[in-house]
N, C-alpha and C positions, 0 to 999 in steps of 0.2 A: 253266510247263511241268509236265506230269503226272509222277508219281514213277517211271513206268516208262521214262523216257527215259534215254539213256546219257550218259556224261560227254562234254563238248565236246572237239573235237579240231581239229588244224590243217587248213588249207583249200587243198590243191592243186587241189581240184574247181573253183575259180574259173577255171582256165586254159581250161576247156571253153566259156566263155561269150564270145560275140563282143564285147560291150561292154566286157569286161575287157581283152580283147586290144587294143582301141583306146586304152587309157589309157597315159600315160607310165610309164616304169619306176618313178619314185618313188611314184606313186599305186598301182601294182601292189604294190609292196613294203608299203605302208601297209595295204592291203586284206588281203594274206596274213597280216600280223602281227595285225591287229585283228579279223578275222572268225573265226568257228568254224563247224564242222559239228556238228549234233546229230541223233541217231537218234531217231525217234519211232514208236511202233507204231500199228497201225490203230485208230481211235477216239480217240486222244490229241488233247487241245487243245494246239496250238502257242502260241496266245495267245487270250485271251478278251476279249469286248466289255467295255469299261470299264477295261481295263488300259492303262497308258502305252504308247505306241508306241515301244518301245525299239529295235526292229530292223527293217530292210529284210529281207524273207524271200525266199529263193530255193529252188527245189526241184532238188535234184541227182538224186535217184532217188524213185520212188513217185508218189503222187497226193494232193493236199490240196484242201480246198474253203473257200470264204469263205461263211459262213452266219450267220444269227441265229436264236435260239430264245427262245420265251416261257416263262413259268413252268410251263405244263403239258407242256412238251416238244415242242410243235409248232414247226417250223422253216421257214425259206425259205432256199434256197441261191442265191447271187448268181453263183458261178462255181466251176468246177473248175480246178485248176492243175496240169499234169502236169510231168514232169521237163523242165528247160530254162526253166521259167517263173518270174517273179518277181512278187511282190505286196506290197501294204502301203505303197507309196511315198507315197500321197496323205496318209495319216495321219501318216507320219514327216515328210513335208515341212511339215505344218502343226503338228507337235509336239502333236497332240491325243490324247485317249484313243481307243483302238481302238473302232470303231463296229460291229465284227461280230467273230464267232469265226472263228479259222483252225483247221481240224480236219483230222487225217490220215484220208483215206478208205482208204488202205492204208499199210503200213509205209513209211516214207520217210526219207531223209537230207535234212536241211533246212540251208541255208547262212544264217547270221544275220550281217548287216552292221549294226554299231551305228549308232544315229541320228547321233551326232556325227560319225562318219566319213562317212556319207551326206552330211551338210551340208558337210563340208569339201570333198568331191568336187564338190558343186554349186557351191561358191565358186571352185574352182580349175580344173575341167576342163571344156572346151567340149564335148568328145565325150561325157562323161557327162551334161551338161545336155541335149544333143540326144537322147540315148537316153531320159532320164527324160520329156521332153516327149512324144516319140512313144509311150512306154509309157502315159502318163496319157491321151492322146488316144484310143489304141486301147482302153484298158480301159473308158473312158466309153462308147465306141460299143458294146462288148460288153455292158455293163450295160443300156444302153437296149434292145438287141436281146433280151436275156433277159426284161426286163419285158414287152416286146411279145409275145413268144413265149408266156410264161405266160398272158397275158390273152386272146390272140386265136387261138392255134393249138390244133388238136385234139391229143390225147395222143400219137398216132403221130408227128405233126410235131414235138412238143416233144422227144420222144426223138432224132429225127433231128437236130434243131438242137443238142441237148446233145452229141452225138457229134461233129458237125461243128465246134463251137466249139473243140474240143480241137486242131484243126489250123490254128488262127490263125497265119499265118507270122511275124508280129511278135511276139506275146505267147508263143508256144509253138513255137519253131523246130525243136525235136528230136522231135516226135511222129511215131511210126512208123505206117505204114498198118495194121499189126497191133496193135490195142489190147488189152492184157491187162486187160480190164474184165469183171467179172461182172455178172449181172443185178442183183445186190443193190447193187453199186457205182454203176451207172447209176441206180438208184432213189435212192440217196443224193444223187447229183448233181442229180436232177430233182425230188425230192419226190414221185415217183410210186411206186405199190406195185410190188413185184417181179413179182407175177403180171401186172400191166398192162404193165409193161416187157417181159416175156417175149412178150406178145401183139404189142406194138409191133415188137419186133425180128423176130419171125416175118414180119410183114407187110413190113418193110423188106427182109428177106432174099428174099422172094417177088418183090419188084421189082427184085432183083439190085443193090440199092444197097450191101449188105453181105453177108457170109457169116459164119456163126456156127460156132464150134468151142467146146470146153470151156474156159471161163473166158477166152475171147478173142473178139474181133470183128475181122474183116478188112474194111476199107473198100474196096469195089470201085469205086464211082463217087462220089468226093468231091464233084464239082460237082453231081451229082444229089441228093445228100444235103443240100447246102447249100440247094438251092432247093425241096426237098420241102415241100409244104404252105404255102409263103409266096408263091405266085405271086399270090394275091388280096389280099395286104396293101398 
């Protein structure tokens, strides 16, 4: 964790997650006692590639991304994770070193579930097993779609898909139709320049798929956004 992070604190925030509500009382008590919430500022690394996968990571507020960077600072983003989403279960499951960086796109409150507690739940809770399996399956599908989009779609369609992915009903169940996303933040999620993102958003607004306000985007036609530019794939 970067030095500008706050001290860990207790975790009543777990109560807002459906998978937690499905656990029995003993497992809920263990999670409340063993997990922490940590505040991170925009740009801070939550965990870095090559570090031990010590925690399963949830987003209570804010927005984070999974990405890799090379020595000269160039990067590739795999996914953005908004409030209500969880990530990193694959690395924790295999107890391997983290294969990507997890970075705060904006200030965020992050829930950290220790790896040993994660594995205890896998061993003892059928409902938790079912949730993790669904999570892994949906995440794999999302990553495949992201690679496809980056290689095959025009820039406007890449921006459309990056926004639509934040509305995945399984991975990100709490996403609001009004996204508090700036052009710079969308650029960080897509790897596209702010200027080009601005052009793409303007075009999507002309098509009445979104409407744009200061530091926010309202999704007008989510189904249209999901299908924009992908019909020929």
